[in-house]
N, CA, C and O atoms as a printed pandas DataFrame, in Angstrom:
     atom_number atom_name residue_name chain_id  residue_number  x_coord  y_coord  z_coord
0              1         N          MET        A               1  -81.317  -70.188   69.081
1              2        CA          MET        A               1  -81.392  -68.786   68.736
2              3         C          MET        A               1  -81.954  -68.008   69.916
3              4         O          MET        A               1  -82.993  -68.363   70.473
4              5         N          ASN        A               2  -81.274  -66.973   70.278
5              6        CA          ASN        A               2  -81.732  -66.122   71.364
6              7         C          ASN        A               2  -82.540  -64.941   70.847
7              8         O          ASN        A               2  -82.963  -64.087   71.626
8              9         N          GLU        A               3  -82.753  -64.888   69.542
9             10        CA          GLU        A               3  -83.436  -63.766   68.930
10            11         C          GLU        A               3  -84.924  -63.799   69.263
11            12         O          GLU        A               3  -85.545  -64.861   69.290
12            13         N          LYS        A               4  -85.484  -62.616   69.518
13            14        CA          LYS        A               4  -86.915  -62.491   69.757
14            15         C          LYS        A               4  -87.608  -62.348   68.402
15            16         O          LYS        A               4  -87.080  -61.684   67.511
16            17         N          ASN        A               5  -88.760  -62.949   68.238
17            18        CA          ASN        A               5  -89.507  -62.872   66.986
18            19         C          ASN        A               5  -89.886  -61.410   66.731
19            20         O          ASN        A               5  -90.589  -60.811   67.545
20            21         N          PRO        A               6  -89.428  -60.818   65.599
21            22        CA          PRO        A               6  -89.713  -59.407   65.352
22            23         C          PRO        A               6  -91.123  -59.143   64.837
23            24         O          PRO        A               6  -91.551  -57.990   64.802
24            25         N          ASP        A               7  -91.844  -60.167   64.443
25            26        CA          ASP        A               7  -93.195  -59.973   63.923
26            27         C          ASP        A               7  -94.168  -59.714   65.065
27            28         O          ASP        A               7  -94.063  -60.339   66.120
28            29         N          PRO        A               8  -95.115  -58.795   64.867
29            30        CA          PRO        A               8  -96.099  -58.533   65.927
30            31         C          PRO        A               8  -97.065  -59.711   66.069
31            32         O          PRO        A               8  -97.371  -60.408   65.102
32            33         N          ASP        A               9  -97.525  -59.906   67.281
33            34        CA          ASP        A               9  -98.487  -60.975   67.541
34            35         C          ASP        A               9  -99.848  -60.537   66.998
35            36         O          ASP        A               9 -100.392  -59.529   67.450
36            37         N          PRO        A              10 -100.407  -61.280   66.034
37            38        CA          PRO        A              10 -101.675  -60.840   65.430
38            39         C          PRO        A              10 -102.837  -60.818   66.416
39            40         O          PRO        A              10 -103.832  -60.138   66.167
40            41         N          PHE        A              11 -102.739  -61.552   67.541
41            42        CA          PHE        A              11 -103.836  -61.586   68.505
42            43         C          PHE        A              11 -103.834  -60.359   69.405
43            44         O          PHE        A              11 -104.871  -59.999   69.962
44            45         N          THR        A              12 -102.663  -59.701   69.555
45            46        CA          THR        A              12 -102.587  -58.532   70.436
46            47         C          THR        A              12 -102.373  -57.221   69.676
47            48         O          THR        A              12 -102.300  -56.165   70.303
48            49         N          THR        A              13 -102.273  -57.258   68.369
49            50        CA          THR        A              13 -102.073  -56.047   67.575
50            51         C          THR        A              13 -103.426  -55.409   67.301
51            52         O          THR        A              13 -104.306  -56.057   66.734
52            53         N          PRO        A              14 -103.612  -54.142   67.696
53            54        CA          PRO        A              14 -104.902  -53.493   67.455
54            55         C          PRO        A              14 -105.102  -53.200   65.976
55            56         O          PRO        A              14 -104.144  -52.919   65.256
56            57         N          GLY        A              15 -106.346  -53.266   65.527
57            58        CA          GLY        A              15 -106.687  -52.912   64.166
58            59         C          GLY        A              15 -106.637  -54.057   63.180
59            60         O          GLY        A              15 -106.960  -53.863   62.008
60            61         N          LEU        A              16 -106.243  -55.247   63.610
61            62        CA          LEU        A              16 -106.204  -56.376   62.686
62            63         C          LEU        A              16 -107.515  -57.138   62.751
63            64         O          LEU        A              16 -108.072  -57.354   63.827
64            65         N          GLU        A              17 -107.991  -57.534   61.601
65            66        CA          GLU        A              17 -109.194  -58.347   61.531
66            67         C          GLU        A              17 -108.794  -59.816   61.667
67            68         O          GLU        A              17 -107.617  -60.153   61.538
68            69         N          PRO        A              18 -109.750  -60.673   61.921
69            70        CA          PRO        A              18 -109.423  -62.098   61.972
70            71         C          PRO        A              18 -108.810  -62.548   60.649
71            72         O          PRO        A              18 -109.322  -62.220   59.579
72            73         N          GLY        A              19 -107.745  -63.277   60.724
73            74        CA          GLY        A              19 -107.043  -63.727   59.533
74            75         C          GLY        A              19 -105.870  -62.833   59.174
75            76         O          GLY        A              19 -105.132  -63.127   58.234
76            77         N          GLY        A              20 -105.688  -61.743   59.913
77            78        CA          GLY        A              20 -104.533  -60.881   59.681
78            79         C          GLY        A              20 -104.771  -59.720   58.751
79            80         O          GLY        A              20 -103.830  -58.987   58.445
80            81         N          GLY        A              21 -106.001  -59.517   58.283
81            82        CA          GLY        A              21 -106.283  -58.404   57.381
82            83         C          GLY        A              21 -106.346  -57.082   58.125
83            84         O          GLY        A              21 -106.466  -57.058   59.350
84            85         N          VAL        A              22 -106.268  -55.990   57.394
85            86        CA          VAL        A              22 -106.341  -54.659   57.988
86            87         C          VAL        A              22 -107.572  -53.960   57.423
87            88         O          VAL        A              22 -107.735  -53.893   56.205
88            89         N          PRO        A              23 -108.444  -53.436   58.289
89            90        CA          PRO        A              23 -109.640  -52.750   57.793
90            91         C          PRO        A              23 -109.272  -51.442   57.104
91            92         O          PRO        A              23 -108.199  -50.897   57.364
92            93         N          PRO        A              24 -110.145  -50.921   56.223
93            94        CA          PRO        A              24 -109.862  -49.658   55.542
94            95         C          PRO        A              24 -109.642  -48.528   56.547
95            96         O          PRO        A              24 -110.375  -48.409   57.529
96            97         N          GLY        A              25 -108.633  -47.706   56.295
97            98        CA          GLY        A              25 -108.344  -46.579   57.180
98            99         C          GLY        A              25 -107.340  -46.899   58.262
99           100         O          GLY        A              25 -106.870  -45.984   58.938
100          101         N          GLU        A              26 -106.999  -48.125   58.451
101          102        CA          GLU        A              26 -106.010  -48.518   59.462
102          103         C          GLU        A              26 -104.631  -48.600   58.846
103          104         O          GLU        A              26 -104.487  -48.924   57.667
104          105         N          THR        A              27 -103.632  -48.311   59.631
105          106        CA          THR        A              27 -102.251  -48.468   59.187
106          107         C          THR        A              27 -101.801  -49.876   59.556
107          108         O          THR        A              27 -101.922  -50.278   60.713
108          109         N          PRO        A              28 -101.284  -50.632   58.590
109          110        CA          PRO        A              28 -100.845  -51.978   58.924
110          111         C          PRO        A              28  -99.614  -51.937   59.825
111          112         O          PRO        A              28  -98.872  -50.955   59.810
112          113         N          PRO        A              29  -99.393  -52.980   60.601
113          114        CA          PRO        A              29  -98.216  -53.007   61.466
114          115         C          PRO        A              29  -96.942  -53.034   60.627
115          116         O          PRO        A              29  -96.924  -53.538   59.504
116          117         N          ALA        A              30  -95.890  -52.483   61.199
117          118        CA          ALA        A              30  -94.603  -52.461   60.491
118          119         C          ALA        A              30  -94.081  -53.880   60.348
119          120         O          ALA        A              30  -94.305  -54.736   61.204
120          121         N          GLU        A              31  -93.379  -54.110   59.246
121          122        CA          GLU        A              31  -92.822  -55.440   59.054
122          123         C          GLU        A              31  -91.602  -55.623   59.950
123          124         O          GLU        A              31  -90.930  -54.658   60.313
124          125         N          GLY        A              32  -91.334  -56.862   60.294
125          126        CA          GLY        A              32  -90.207  -57.160   61.155
126          127         C          GLY        A              32  -88.884  -57.068   60.422
127          128         O          GLY        A              32  -88.809  -57.271   59.210
128          129         N          SER        A              33  -87.855  -56.761   61.169
129          130        CA          SER        A              33  -86.514  -56.691   60.599
130          131         C          SER        A              33  -85.777  -57.977   60.941
131          132         O          SER        A              33  -85.768  -58.416   62.091
132          133         N          THR        A              34  -85.170  -58.561   59.946
133          134        CA          THR        A              34  -84.436  -59.809   60.178
134          135         C          THR        A              34  -83.010  -59.674   59.661
135          136         O          THR        A              34  -82.703  -60.198   58.590
136          137         N          PRO        A              35  -82.129  -58.990   60.386
137          138        CA          PRO        A              35  -80.770  -58.793   59.905
138          139         C          PRO        A              35  -79.974  -60.086   59.842
139          140         O          PRO        A              35  -78.967  -60.149   59.138
140          141         N          TRP        A              36  -80.392  -61.103   60.549
141          142        CA          TRP        A              36  -79.660  -62.360   60.555
142          143         C          TRP        A              36  -80.112  -63.286   59.429
143          144         O          TRP        A              36  -79.606  -64.403   59.316
144          145         N          ALA        A              37  -81.056  -62.846   58.595
145          146        CA          ALA        A              37  -81.559  -63.686   57.510
146          147         C          ALA        A              37  -80.511  -63.808   56.409
147          148         O          ALA        A              37  -79.709  -62.898   56.202
148          149         N          GLY        A              38  -80.524  -64.904   55.727
149          150        CA          GLY        A              38  -79.601  -65.117   54.616
150          151         C          GLY        A              38  -78.383  -65.929   55.039
151          152         O          GLY        A              38  -78.168  -66.180   56.224
152          153         N          PRO        A              39  -77.598  -66.331   54.058
153          154        CA          PRO        A              39  -76.438  -67.158   54.375
154          155         C          PRO        A              39  -75.337  -66.339   55.046
155          156         O          PRO        A              39  -75.188  -65.145   54.787
156          157         N          GLN        A              40  -74.582  -66.990   55.897
157          158        CA          GLN        A              40  -73.453  -66.355   56.565
158          159         C          GLN        A              40  -72.295  -66.275   55.587
159          160         O          GLN        A              40  -71.869  -67.292   55.040
160          161         N          GLU        A              41  -71.787  -65.078   55.365
161          162        CA          GLU        A              41  -70.668  -64.905   54.447
162          163         C          GLU        A              41  -69.373  -65.123   55.217
163          164         O          GLU        A              41  -69.089  -64.427   56.192
164          165         N          THR        A              42  -68.599  -66.091   54.771
165          166        CA          THR        A              42  -67.370  -66.430   55.485
166          167         C          THR        A              42  -66.120  -66.051   54.712
167          168         O          THR        A              42  -65.034  -66.034   55.291
168          169         N          TYR        A              43  -66.233  -65.745   53.415
169          170        CA          TYR        A              43  -65.065  -65.408   52.612
170          171         C          TYR        A              43  -65.243  -64.026   52.018
171          172         O          TYR        A              43  -66.158  -63.802   51.225
172          173         N          ASN        A              44  -64.393  -63.114   52.388
173          174        CA          ASN        A              44  -64.403  -61.767   51.832
174          175         C          ASN        A              44  -63.067  -61.533   51.154
175          176         O          ASN        A              44  -62.060  -61.330   51.832
176          177         N          PRO        A              45  -63.039  -61.557   49.818
177          178        CA          PRO        A              45  -61.763  -61.343   49.129
178          179         C          PRO        A              45  -61.249  -59.925   49.370
179          180         O          PRO        A              45  -62.039  -59.022   49.647
180          181         N          PRO        A              46  -59.941  -59.719   49.269
181          182        CA          PRO        A              46  -59.398  -58.382   49.490
182          183         C          PRO        A              46  -59.851  -57.412   48.401
183          184         O          PRO        A              46  -60.132  -57.812   47.272
184          185         N          LYS        A              47  -59.914  -56.160   48.753
185          186        CA          LYS        A              47  -60.323  -55.129   47.803
186          187         C          LYS        A              47  -59.165  -54.812   46.866
187          188         O          LYS        A              47  -58.004  -55.036   47.209
188          189         N          GLY        A              48  -59.475  -54.299   45.698
189          190        CA          GLY        A              48  -58.451  -53.868   44.765
190          191         C          GLY        A              48  -58.092  -54.942   43.749
191          192         O          GLY        A              48  -58.609  -56.059   43.780
192          193         N          TRP        A              49  -57.185  -54.565   42.843
193          194        CA          TRP        A              49  -56.763  -55.467   41.781
194          195         C          TRP        A              49  -55.586  -56.307   42.242
195          196         O          TRP        A              49  -54.730  -55.839   42.993
196          197         N          ALA        A              50  -55.551  -57.553   41.786
197          198        CA          ALA        A              50  -54.394  -58.401   42.031
198          199         C          ALA        A              50  -53.267  -57.959   41.100
199          200         O          ALA        A              50  -53.523  -57.341   40.066
200          201         N          LYS        A              51  -52.038  -58.269   41.456
201          202        CA          LYS        A              51  -50.886  -57.822   40.668
202          203         C          LYS        A              51  -50.867  -58.443   39.276
203          204         O          LYS        A              51  -50.525  -57.758   38.312
204          205         N          GLY        A              52  -51.222  -59.713   39.141
205          206        CA          GLY        A              52  -51.177  -60.398   37.846
206          207         C          GLY        A              52  -52.106  -59.784   36.811
207          208         O          GLY        A              52  -51.635  -59.398   35.742
208          209         N          PRO        A              53  -53.415  -59.675   37.079
209          210        CA          PRO        A              53  -54.322  -59.089   36.089
210          211         C          PRO        A              53  -53.998  -57.629   35.778
211          212         O          PRO        A              53  -54.122  -57.199   34.631
212          213         N          LEU        A              54  -53.585  -56.868   36.783
213          214        CA          LEU        A              54  -53.257  -55.466   36.549
214          215         C          LEU        A              54  -52.027  -55.354   35.643
215          216         O          LEU        A              54  -51.995  -54.499   34.758
216          217         N          THR        A              55  -51.026  -56.195   35.847
217          218        CA          THR        A              55  -49.833  -56.201   35.001
218          219         C          THR        A              55  -50.198  -56.580   33.570
219          220         O          THR        A              55  -49.715  -55.960   32.623
220          221         N          LEU        A              56  -51.038  -57.583   33.407
221          222        CA          LEU        A              56  -51.466  -58.011   32.076
222          223         C          LEU        A              56  -52.223  -56.892   31.343
223          224         O          LEU        A              56  -52.016  -56.689   30.146
224          225         N          ILE        A              57  -53.077  -56.185   32.040
225          226        CA          ILE        A              57  -53.825  -55.083   31.435
226          227         C          ILE        A              57  -52.872  -53.966   31.002
227          228         O          ILE        A              57  -53.029  -53.405   29.918
228          229         N          ILE        A              58  -51.905  -53.648   31.829
229          230        CA          ILE        A              58  -50.936  -52.598   31.490
230          231         C          ILE        A              58  -50.129  -52.996   30.265
231          232         O          ILE        A              58  -49.887  -52.164   29.391
232          233         N          ILE        A              59  -49.708  -54.256   30.186
233          234        CA          ILE        A              59  -48.935  -54.731   29.029
234          235         C          ILE        A              59  -49.764  -54.633   27.752
235          236         O          ILE        A              59  -49.258  -54.185   26.724
236          237         N          VAL        A              60  -51.019  -55.041   27.801
237          238        CA          VAL        A              60  -51.892  -54.975   26.619
238          239         C          VAL        A              60  -52.095  -53.527   26.181
239          240         O          VAL        A              60  -52.078  -53.241   24.984
240          241         N          VAL        A              61  -52.285  -52.621   27.116
241          242        CA          VAL        A              61  -52.485  -51.203   26.784
242          243         C          VAL        A              61  -51.222  -50.628   26.150
243          244         O          VAL        A              61  -51.314  -49.889   25.170
244          245         N          VAL        A              62  -50.047  -50.950   26.686
245          246        CA          VAL        A              62  -48.793  -50.444   26.129
246          247         C          VAL        A              62  -48.575  -51.004   24.721
247          248         O          VAL        A              62  -48.144  -50.276   23.827
248          249         N          LEU        A              63  -48.871  -52.296   24.517
249          250        CA          LEU        A              63  -48.711  -52.881   23.185
250          251         C          LEU        A              63  -49.670  -52.241   22.172
251          252         O          LEU        A              63  -49.278  -51.979   21.034
252          253         N          CYS        A              64  -50.904  -51.992   22.570
253          254        CA          CYS        A              64  -51.865  -51.344   21.664
254          255         C          CYS        A              64  -51.417  -49.921   21.331
255          256         O          CYS        A              64  -51.504  -49.498   20.178
256          257         N          ALA        A              65  -50.944  -49.190   22.323
257          258        CA          ALA        A              65  -50.469  -47.827   22.079
258          259         C          ALA        A              65  -49.261  -47.847   21.152
259          260         O          ALA        A              65  -49.160  -46.997   20.267
260          261         N          ALA        A              66  -48.334  -48.800   21.330
261          262        CA          ALA        A              66  -47.156  -48.899   20.457
262          263         C          ALA        A              66  -47.578  -49.247   19.031
263          264         O          ALA        A              66  -47.021  -48.710   18.074
264          265         N          PHE        A              67  -48.548  -50.133   18.882
265          266        CA          PHE        A              67  -49.034  -50.492   17.550
266          267         C          PHE        A              67  -49.603  -49.280   16.825
267          268         O          PHE        A              67  -49.271  -49.036   15.665
268          269         N          PHE        A              68  -50.459  -48.520   17.502
269          270        CA          PHE        A              68  -51.077  -47.364   16.855
270          271         C          PHE        A              68  -50.052  -46.255   16.582
271          272         O          PHE        A              68  -50.163  -45.539   15.587
272          273         N          LEU        A              69  -49.078  -46.118   17.446
273          274        CA          LEU        A              69  -48.021  -45.144   17.205
274          275         C          LEU        A              69  -47.202  -45.541   15.975
275          276         O          LEU        A              69  -46.904  -44.698   15.129
276          277         N          ALA        A              70  -46.839  -46.827   15.873
277          278        CA          ALA        A              70  -46.088  -47.306   14.711
278          279         C          ALA        A              70  -46.930  -47.176   13.445
279          280         O          ALA        A              70  -46.409  -46.801   12.394
280          281         N          PHE        A              71  -48.197  -47.474   13.531
281          282        CA          PHE        A              71  -49.101  -47.371   12.377
282          283         C          PHE        A              71  -49.186  -45.914   11.915
283          284         O          PHE        A              71  -49.176  -45.648   10.713
284          285         N          ALA        A              72  -49.269  -44.969   12.857
285          286        CA          ALA        A              72  -49.338  -43.555   12.506
286          287         C          ALA        A              72  -48.038  -43.103   11.868
287          288         O          ALA        A              72  -48.060  -42.303   10.932
288          289         N          LEU        A              73  -46.896  -43.599   12.356
289          290        CA          LEU        A              73  -45.613  -43.236   11.774
290          291         C          LEU        A              73  -45.463  -43.761   10.356
291          292         O          LEU        A              73  -44.898  -43.078    9.502
292          293         N          VAL        A              74  -45.963  -44.974   10.093
293          294        CA          VAL        A              74  -45.897  -45.564    8.766
294          295         C          VAL        A              74  -46.787  -44.778    7.791
295          296         O          VAL        A              74  -46.402  -44.554    6.643
296          297         N          LEU        A              75  -47.955  -44.369    8.242
297          298        CA          LEU        A              75  -48.859  -43.606    7.390
298          299         C          LEU        A              75  -48.343  -42.186    7.129
299          300         O          LEU        A              75  -48.668  -41.583    6.107
300          301         N          ALA        A              76  -47.553  -41.665    8.042
301          302        CA          ALA        A              76  -47.063  -40.293    7.909
302          303         C          ALA        A              76  -45.994  -40.188    6.826
303          304         O          ALA        A              76  -45.747  -39.075    6.362
304          305         N          ARG        A              77  -45.351  -41.255    6.396
305          306        CA          ARG        A              77  -44.290  -41.215    5.392
306          307         C          ARG        A              77  -44.831  -41.012    4.026
307          308         O          ARG        A              77  -44.067  -40.955    3.062
């Protein structure tokens, strides 16, 4: 790793007490940023809906609409 340690050195940071504590009235040092932390994501699925599930959803919606339309027509008689 060529990354430099982002954490401040407790021996050279002003205002730190022995053991890493901060006395009252002092601002603690900023925390380090570690953008490389966590697992490397290697698989990014494509955005949007696949054709199969979208087609199935459309078919179910059309069938439900046809059922309710037929039901309304039967009740209207």
